[in-house]
C-alpha positions in Angstrom: 170.2 94.6 43.6 170.0 98.0 41.9 167.2 98.9 39.5 167.4 97.0 36.2 169.0 94.0 37.8 167.7 90.9 39.6 169.2 88.3 41.8 170.6 88.1 45.4 172.6 91.2 46.4 175.5 92.0 46.5 177.3 89.3 44.5 174.7 87.6 42.3 173.1 90.6 40.5 172.2 90.0 36.8 171.1 92.6 34.2 167.5 92.3 32.9 166.4 93.5 29.4 164.6 96.8 29.4 160.8 96.7 28.8 158.5 99.3 27.5 156.8 101.3 30.2 154.9 103.9 28.2 153.8 104.3 24.6 152.3 107.4 22.9 151.3 108.2 19.3 151.9 111.8 18.5 149.8 113.8 17.5 146.8 112.2 19.2 144.3 114.1 17.0 144.7 115.5 13.5 143.7 115.3 9.9 144.9 113.7 6.7 143.8 114.6 3.2 142.5 111.8 1.0 145.2 110.6 -1.5 148.0 112.0 0.7 150.2 110.6 3.4 151.2 111.8 6.9 154.0 111.1 9.3 153.2 110.1 12.9 155.7 109.6 15.7 155.5 106.7 18.1 157.3 107.4 21.4 158.2 104.5 23.6 159.8 104.9 27.1 161.9 102.1 28.5 162.7 100.8 32.0 166.2 100.2 33.4 168.2 97.2 32.2 169.9 96.0 29.0 168.9 97.5 25.6 166.1 95.4 24.1 164.0 95.2 20.9 160.3 95.7 21.1 157.7 94.9 18.4 154.8 97.2 18.1 151.7 96.1 16.2 149.8 98.8 14.3 146.3 98.9 12.8 143.8 101.3 11.4 140.0 101.2 11.9 139.5 102.6 8.3 140.3 100.0 5.6 141.3 102.8 3.2 144.0 104.2 5.5 147.1 102.0 5.3 150.2 101.8 7.5 152.8 99.1 8.4 151.5 96.0 10.2 154.3 96.3 12.8 157.5 98.1 13.6 160.5 97.1 15.6 162.0 99.6 18.1 165.2 99.4 20.0 164.8 100.5 23.6 167.5 102.2 25.5 167.5 101.7 29.3 165.6 104.6 31.0 165.3 106.3 27.6 162.7 107.2 25.0 162.8 105.7 21.5 161.1 107.6 18.7 159.9 105.8 15.5 158.4 107.7 12.6 155.5 105.9 10.9 153.9 106.9 7.5 150.2 106.7 7.2 148.6 106.8 3.7 145.0 107.6 2.9 143.7 106.3 -0.4 141.9 108.7 -2.8 138.5 107.2 -1.9 139.1 107.5 1.9 136.3 109.1 3.9 135.4 109.8 7.5 137.8 109.1 10.4 140.6 106.6 11.0 141.5 105.4 14.5 145.2 104.3 14.6 146.0 101.8 17.3 149.5 100.8 18.4 149.9 97.8 20.8 152.9 96.2 22.4 152.3 93.6 25.2 149.9 95.2 27.7 150.6 98.8 26.4 148.2 100.4 24.0 148.0 103.9 22.4 145.4 105.4 20.0 145.2 108.4 17.7 142.2 109.6 15.7 142.6 111.4 12.3 139.8 113.0 10.4 140.0 112.4 6.6 139.5 115.5 4.5 138.1 115.3 0.9 140.4 115.9 -2.0 
C-alpha cells in the first residue's frame, strides 16, 4: 500500500488519518512586556493520510502569564498547519515564562522574558 494507507496491497488499501509528526512554537525565545499580550505561532506538520483534528495542550510556567488551555488544529496530509496563540502577561508579571505545547508524544517549548512596565 502507498504511504498514508494500510492493508494488503493491491486491493485492500484503506486511508489512515494523518498524525502530527513535528511541532514547533515560533519564536522560541523572546520578550513580553508586563500588562501586554503577544502572538505566538504554533506550527504542526502532518503525515500522509486523511485530514485529521489534533488537540494541543498549552501551559505556562508563570502563573501571571495566561494562554488558552488547549487549541484544536486541523492537519492536512503532508502539510503544515499554523495556529496563532495569544499570550497575555498580567501587570504584576515578573521574570520568565516557559510556554509548553504538548500533543501525544510531541512537545515544544518557548521561553519569554517578561519586561517591567
